[in-house]
C-alpha positions as CSV (number, residue, x, y, z in Angstrom):
1,X,7.5,-4.9,16.3
2,X,6.0,-2.9,19.1
3,X,9.4,-1.4,20.1
4,X,10.0,-0.5,16.4
5,X,6.6,1.2,16.3
6,X,7.3,3.3,19.4
7,X,10.7,4.3,18.1
8,X,9.2,5.2,14.7
9,X,6.5,7.3,16.4
10,X,9.2,9.1,18.4
11,X,11.3,9.8,15.3
12,X,8.3,11.0,13.4
13,X,7.3,13.4,16.2
14,X,10.9,14.8,16.3
15,X,10.8,15.3,12.5
16,X,7.5,17.2,12.7
17,X,9.0,19.4,15.4
18,X,12.1,20.0,13.4
19,X,10.2,20.9,10.3
20,X,7.9,23.4,12.1
21,X,10.9,24.9,13.8
22,X,12.5,25.3,10.4
23,X,9.5,27.4,9.3
24,X,10.0,29.6,12.4
25,X,13.6,30.1,11.4
26,X,12.5,31.2,8.0
27,X,9.7,33.5,9.2
28,X,11.8,35.1,11.9
29,X,14.7,35.7,9.5
30,X,17.1,33.6,11.6
31,X,18.5,31.5,8.8
32,X,21.9,33.3,9.1
33,X,21.7,33.5,12.9
34,X,24.9,31.6,13.2
35,X,26.7,33.4,10.4
36,X,28.3,31.4,7.6
37,X,29.5,28.7,10.0
38,X,28.3,25.1,9.9
39,X,27.9,22.9,11.9
40,X,29.3,25.2,14.6
41,X,27.8,28.6,15.4
42,X,30.3,31.4,15.1
43,X,33.1,28.9,15.6
44,X,31.6,27.5,18.8
45,X,29.4,24.5,19.7
46,X,27.8,26.5,22.5
47,X,28.1,30.2,21.6
48,X,26.9,33.0,23.8
49,X,23.1,33.1,23.5
50,X,22.8,36.9,23.3
51,X,20.7,37.3,20.1
52,X,17.3,35.8,19.4
53,X,18.2,34.9,15.9
54,X,21.2,33.0,17.1
55,X,19.1,31.1,19.7
56,X,16.5,30.1,17.1
57,X,19.1,28.9,14.5
58,X,21.2,27.0,17.1
59,X,18.0,25.3,18.4
60,X,17.1,24.3,14.9
61,X,20.5,22.8,14.4
62,X,20.3,21.0,17.7
63,X,17.0,19.4,16.7
64,X,18.5,18.4,13.3
65,X,21.3,16.6,15.2
66,X,18.8,14.8,17.5
67,X,16.7,13.9,14.5
68,X,19.7,12.5,12.6
69,X,20.7,10.4,15.6
70,X,17.1,9.0,16.0
71,X,16.8,8.1,12.3
72,X,20.1,6.3,12.3
73,X,19.2,4.4,15.5
74,X,15.8,3.5,14.0
75,X,17.4,2.2,10.8
76,X,20.1,0.2,12.8
77,X,17.4,-1.4,15.0
78,X,15.4,-2.4,11.9
79,X,18.4,-3.9,10.3
80,X,19.3,-6.0,13.3
81,X,15.7,-7.4,13.4
82,X,15.3,-7.8,9.6
83,X,14.6,-11.5,9.9
84,X,11.4,-10.9,11.9
85,X,8.1,-10.9,10.1
86,X,7.2,-7.5,8.7
87,X,10.7,-6.0,9.2
88,X,12.8,-7.2,6.3
89,X,12.0,-7.8,2.7
90,X,9.6,-6.1,0.4
91,X,7.0,-4.2,2.3
92,X,9.1,-4.3,5.5
93,X,9.9,-1.4,7.8
94,X,13.6,-1.9,7.3
95,X,13.6,-0.4,3.7
96,X,11.7,2.7,4.7
97,X,14.0,3.4,7.6
98,X,17.1,3.0,5.3
99,X,15.5,5.5,2.9
100,X,14.9,7.9,5.9
101,X,18.5,7.5,6.9
102,X,19.7,8.4,3.5
103,X,17.3,11.4,3.2
104,X,18.2,12.8,6.6
105,X,21.9,12.8,5.7
106,X,21.3,14.5,2.4
107,X,19.0,17.0,4.1
108,X,21.7,17.9,6.7
109,X,24.3,18.3,3.9
110,X,22.0,20.5,1.9
111,X,21.3,22.6,5.1
112,X,25.0,23.4,5.1
113,X,24.8,24.3,1.4
114,X,21.9,26.6,2.1
115,X,24.0,28.4,4.7
116,X,27.0,28.7,2.4
117,X,24.8,30.1,-0.4
118,X,23.5,32.8,1.9
119,X,20.1,31.3,2.6
120,X,18.7,32.1,-0.9
121,X,15.1,31.2,-1.6
122,X,15.6,28.4,-4.0
123,X,18.1,26.6,-1.7
124,X,15.6,27.0,1.1
125,X,12.8,25.5,-0.9
126,X,14.9,22.5,-1.9
127,X,15.9,22.1,1.8
128,X,12.2,22.1,2.7
129,X,11.4,19.5,0.0
130,X,14.0,17.2,1.4
131,X,12.6,17.6,4.9
132,X,9.1,16.9,3.7
133,X,10.4,13.7,2.0
134,X,12.0,12.6,5.2
135,X,8.7,13.2,7.0
136,X,6.9,11.0,4.5
137,X,9.5,8.2,4.8
138,X,9.1,8.2,8.6
139,X,5.3,8.1,8.3
140,X,5.6,5.1,5.9
141,X,7.8,3.4,8.5
142,X,5.2,4.0,11.2
143,X,2.4,2.6,9.0
144,X,4.5,-0.5,8.1
145,X,4.9,-1.2,11.8
146,X,1.1,-1.1,12.2
147,X,0.8,2.5,13.4
148,X,-1.3,5.3,12.0
149,X,-4.0,2.9,10.9
150,X,-1.6,0.5,9.1
151,X,-3.0,-2.6,10.7
152,X,-6.6,-1.6,10.1
153,X,-5.9,-0.8,6.4
154,X,-4.6,-4.4,5.9
155,X,-7.8,-5.9,7.2
156,X,-10.2,-3.5,5.4
157,X,-11.1,-3.2,1.8
158,X,-10.8,-0.1,-0.3
159,X,-10.9,0.9,-4.0
160,X,-8.2,1.9,-6.5
161,X,-10.2,5.0,-7.2
162,X,-9.8,6.2,-3.6
163,X,-6.1,5.5,-3.8
164,X,-5.7,7.5,-7.0
165,X,-7.7,10.5,-5.5
166,X,-5.7,10.5,-2.3
167,X,-2.4,10.3,-4.1
168,X,-3.4,13.4,-6.2
169,X,-4.4,15.2,-3.0
170,X,-1.0,14.5,-1.4
171,X,0.9,15.7,-4.5
172,X,-1.2,18.8,-4.6
173,X,-0.7,19.5,-0.9
174,X,3.1,19.1,-1.2
175,X,3.1,21.6,-4.2
176,X,1.0,24.0,-2.2
177,X,3.2,23.9,0.8
178,X,6.3,24.4,-1.4
179,X,4.7,27.5,-3.0
180,X,3.9,28.7,0.5
181,X,7.6,28.4,1.4
182,X,8.5,30.4,-1.8
183,X,5.9,33.1,-0.8
184,X,7.4,33.4,2.6
185,X,11.0,33.6,1.3
186,X,10.8,35.7,-1.9
187,X,11.1,39.3,-0.9
188,X,7.8,41.1,-1.0
189,X,5.7,38.1,-2.0
190,X,4.1,37.5,1.4
191,X,2.7,41.1,1.5
192,X,2.1,41.4,-2.2
193,X,-1.7,40.5,-2.0
194,X,-3.9,42.4,0.4
195,X,-7.3,41.0,1.0
196,X,-8.9,37.6,0.8
197,X,-9.7,35.6,-1.4
198,X,-8.7,37.9,-4.2
199,X,-5.3,39.7,-4.5
200,X,-5.9,43.3,-3.6
201,X,-9.4,43.1,-5.1
202,X,-8.1,41.7,-8.4
203,X,-8.3,38.2,-9.8
204,X,-5.3,38.7,-12.1
205,X,-2.2,40.1,-10.3
206,X,0.0,42.6,-12.0
207,X,3.4,42.1,-10.3
208,X,5.7,39.1,-10.2
209,X,5.5,38.9,-6.4
210,X,1.8,38.9,-6.6
211,X,2.0,36.1,-9.2
212,X,3.8,33.9,-6.6
213,X,1.3,34.5,-3.8
214,X,-1.7,34.2,-6.1
215,X,-0.4,30.9,-7.5
216,X,-0.1,29.6,-3.9
217,X,-3.7,30.7,-3.3
218,X,-5.0,29.0,-6.4
219,X,-3.4,25.8,-5.5
220,X,-4.8,26.1,-2.0
221,X,-8.3,26.6,-3.4
222,X,-7.9,23.6,-5.7
223,X,-6.7,21.5,-2.7
224,X,-9.7,22.5,-0.7
225,X,-12.3,21.5,-3.3
226,X,-10.4,18.3,-4.2
227,X,-10.3,17.2,-0.5
228,X,-14.0,18.1,-0.2
229,X,-14.8,16.0,-3.3
230,X,-12.8,13.1,-1.8
231,X,-14.6,13.3,1.4
232,X,-18.0,13.2,-0.2
233,X,-17.1,10.6,-2.8
234,X,-15.5,8.2,-0.3
235,X,-18.4,8.5,2.1
236,X,-20.9,7.7,-0.6
237,X,-18.9,4.7,-1.9
238,X,-18.4,3.4,1.6
239,X,-14.6,3.2,1.5
240,X,-12.6,1.5,4.2
241,X,-13.4,3.0,7.7
242,X,-9.7,4.0,8.4
243,X,-9.6,5.8,5.0
244,X,-12.8,7.6,5.8
245,X,-11.5,8.8,9.1
246,X,-8.3,10.0,7.6
247,X,-9.9,11.9,4.8
248,X,-12.3,13.6,7.2
249,X,-9.3,14.7,9.4
250,X,-7.6,16.0,6.2
251,X,-10.7,18.0,5.3
252,X,-10.8,19.5,8.8
253,X,-7.2,20.5,8.5
254,X,-7.6,22.1,5.0
255,X,-10.6,24.0,6.2
256,X,-8.7,25.2,9.3
257,X,-5.8,26.2,7.0
258,X,-8.1,28.4,4.9
259,X,-9.5,30.1,8.0
260,X,-6.0,30.8,9.4
261,X,-4.8,32.1,6.0
262,X,-7.7,34.5,5.7
263,X,-7.2,35.7,9.3
264,X,-3.5,36.1,8.8
265,X,-3.9,38.3,5.7
266,X,-6.6,40.4,7.2
267,X,-4.4,41.0,10.4
268,X,-1.4,41.9,8.2
269,X,0.7,38.8,8.7
270,X,1.5,38.5,12.5
271,X,4.4,36.2,13.1
272,X,2.4,33.9,15.4
273,X,-0.3,33.2,12.7
274,X,2.4,32.8,10.1
275,X,4.0,30.1,12.2
276,X,0.6,28.5,12.9
277,X,-0.1,28.6,9.2
278,X,3.1,26.8,8.4
279,X,2.6,24.2,11.2
280,X,-0.9,23.4,9.9
281,X,0.5,23.0,6.4
282,X,3.0,20.5,7.6
283,X,0.2,18.6,9.4
284,X,-2.0,18.7,6.3
285,X,0.8,17.3,4.1
286,X,1.5,14.5,6.6
287,X,-2.2,13.6,6.8
288,X,-2.7,13.5,3.1
289,X,0.4,11.4,2.6
290,X,-0.9,9.0,5.3
291,X,-4.3,8.9,3.5
292,X,-2.7,8.0,0.2
293,X,-0.6,5.3,1.8
294,X,-3.6,3.8,3.7
295,X,-5.8,3.9,0.6
296,X,-3.2,2.2,-1.4
297,X,-2.9,-0.6,1.2
298,X,-6.6,-1.0,1.4
299,X,-6.9,-1.2,-2.4
300,X,-4.2,-3.8,-2.5
301,X,-6.0,-5.8,0.3
302,X,-9.1,-5.9,-1.9
303,X,-7.2,-7.1,-4.9
304,X,-5.4,-9.6,-2.8
305,X,-8.6,-10.9,-1.4
306,X,-10.1,-11.4,-4.9
307,X,-6.9,-13.2,-6.0
308,X,-7.1,-15.5,-3.0
309,X,-10.7,-16.3,-3.8
310,X,-9.9,-17.0,-7.4
311,X,-7.0,-19.3,-6.3
312,X,-9.3,-21.2,-4.0
313,X,-11.9,-21.6,-6.7
314,X,-9.2,-22.8,-9.0
315,X,-8.0,-25.3,-6.4
316,X,-11.6,-26.6,-6.0
317,X,-11.9,-27.0,-9.7
318,X,-8.7,-28.9,-9.9
319,X,-9.8,-31.3,-7.1
320,X,-13.2,-31.9,-8.9
321,X,-11.3,-32.6,-12.1
322,X,-9.1,-35.1,-10.4
323,X,-12.1,-36.9,-8.8
324,X,-13.9,-37.1,-12.2
325,X,-10.8,-38.5,-13.9
326,X,-10.3,-41.1,-11.1
327,X,-14.0,-42.1,-11.2
328,X,-13.7,-42.7,-14.9
329,X,-10.6,-44.8,-14.4
330,X,-12.3,-47.0,-11.8
331,X,-15.2,-47.7,-14.1
332,X,-12.9,-48.6,-16.9
333,X,-10.9,-51.0,-14.7
334,X,-14.0,-52.7,-13.4
335,X,-14.9,-53.9,-16.9
336,X,-11.4,-55.2,-17.7
337,X,-9.6,-58.4,-16.8
338,X,-7.8,-58.4,-13.4
339,X,-4.3,-58.6,-14.9
340,X,-4.9,-55.7,-17.4
341,X,-6.9,-53.8,-14.8
342,X,-3.9,-53.3,-12.5
343,X,-1.8,-51.9,-15.3
344,X,-4.6,-49.7,-16.6
345,X,-5.4,-48.3,-13.2
346,X,-1.8,-47.3,-12.6
347,X,-1.6,-45.7,-16.0
348,X,-4.9,-43.8,-15.6
349,X,-3.9,-42.5,-12.2
350,X,-0.6,-41.2,-13.5
351,X,-2.5,-39.5,-16.4
352,X,-4.9,-38.0,-13.8
353,X,-2.1,-36.6,-11.7
354,X,-0.4,-35.2,-14.8
355,X,-3.7,-33.6,-15.9
356,X,-4.1,-31.9,-12.5
357,X,-0.6,-30.6,-12.5
358,X,-1.1,-29.1,-16.0
359,X,-4.4,-27.5,-14.9
360,X,-3.0,-26.0,-11.6
361,X,-1.6,-22.8,-13.1
362,X,-4.9,-21.9,-14.7
363,X,-6.8,-19.2,-12.7
364,X,-10.3,-20.3,-13.6
365,X,-11.1,-24.0,-14.3
366,X,-14.2,-24.9,-16.1
367,X,-16.2,-27.7,-14.3
368,X,-15.2,-31.1,-15.5
369,X,-17.5,-32.6,-18.0
370,X,-19.2,-35.8,-16.8
371,X,-18.0,-38.9,-18.6
372,X,-20.3,-40.0,-21.3
373,X,-22.4,-43.0,-20.3
374,X,-21.1,-46.1,-22.0
375,X,-23.6,-48.4,-23.7
376,X,-24.6,-51.3,-21.4
377,X,-22.9,-54.5,-22.5
378,X,-25.2,-57.0,-24.2
379,X,-25.4,-60.0,-22.0
380,X,-24.0,-63.1,-23.6
381,X,-26.7,-65.6,-24.6
382,X,-25.7,-69.0,-23.0
383,X,-25.2,-71.7,-25.6
384,X,-27.8,-74.5,-25.5
385,X,-26.4,-77.7,-23.9
386,X,-26.0,-80.6,-26.3
387,X,-29.0,-82.9,-26.8
388,X,-28.7,-86.1,-24.8
389,X,-28.2,-89.3,-26.8
390,X,-31.5,-91.2,-27.5
391,X,-32.2,-94.0,-25.1
392,X,-32.5,-97.5,-26.7
393,X,-36.0,-98.8,-26.9
394,X,-37.1,-101.2,-24.2
395,X,-36.9,-104.9,-25.4
396,X,-40.3,-106.5,-26.1
397,X,-41.5,-110.0,-24.9
398,X,-40.9,-111.6,-28.3
399,X,-37.4,-110.5,-28.3
400,X,-36.8,-111.8,-24.8
401,X,-38.4,-115.2,-25.8
402,X,-36.2,-115.4,-28.9
403,X,-33.1,-114.7,-27.0
404,X,-34.0,-117.4,-24.5
405,X,-34.5,-119.9,-27.3
406,X,-31.2,-119.1,-28.7
407,X,-29.5,-119.6,-25.4
């Protein structure tokens, strides 16, 4: 599992680098740096690197090739070790790596479609969405190998409320980052709103380009306050320590993102800050996805622990019921004849075993009622022995004399 974890970490780092470099391609206008050729660049695998846009686009494609190779290698390694614990089956790392392999192929194919469509904004946004999905799949693979706090989340206990809040935060972060990509790609949207936090001093924008950027800002504000509320609420409730650490990191990133955005707008959108803004957005999306995943695991661990305790209590109740039934059977046999007692004991024991089997599926077993005390048997009154026969009277002297005279 350790080798899979290291390979998952490496692939995830490569995916992050590729995604950030894709933002640089978009910000620098290098999306068509290799012309309308794909996968080659102007008909060559290694074209003359004379233009900056060509170098940026070619490097982006090189990273995409390396990432595809790494994801396929990760999936193949997981499949060959699928019989190991935690690799195959439900909840195993093999399924997430297979998902990542499918997504990386689809992302590469859509990258070609984006080039053939002339790098239009909607194709770019879909391409970025697929890349973000790939990032999430690889993060899930790392967590299932025990990395990024996955091992701690399985040992700790969380709540379903924290899982729901974290999932909402991750969804909101993904939507905000997608709107950021639209703002950067739609002509005029990135410079439509001057000033911060309002749009050119107005809360309600007037132009379509301003609507795009203001929608992105509103989502960013909502995300900030939502993550702030999550941090406060999870701290008060005493959620799992790994979940608390992750939500605090997420709040630090969203706060940093707001500062970078305000500085970027006030300095009239320098390319360096725009790239940093995009990189921080990627890190924020990844952190909130990890938070949602860890919170979900911790909540499942709590439910599983409760289920295990209920099962144990049920087993104890079954054993107590069995003992009570067997005790009743022994008392019944002790009062019967030896020949009938053997037959009755065997029958009662079979009935007790059947009763326990029927009770086993029940989650909660009521304590067995004690057997009612049987009335004490009335001792038999022994019959009086028969009266002895009366003894004959002793012969008198006259009788003896008379008998002697007769003789």
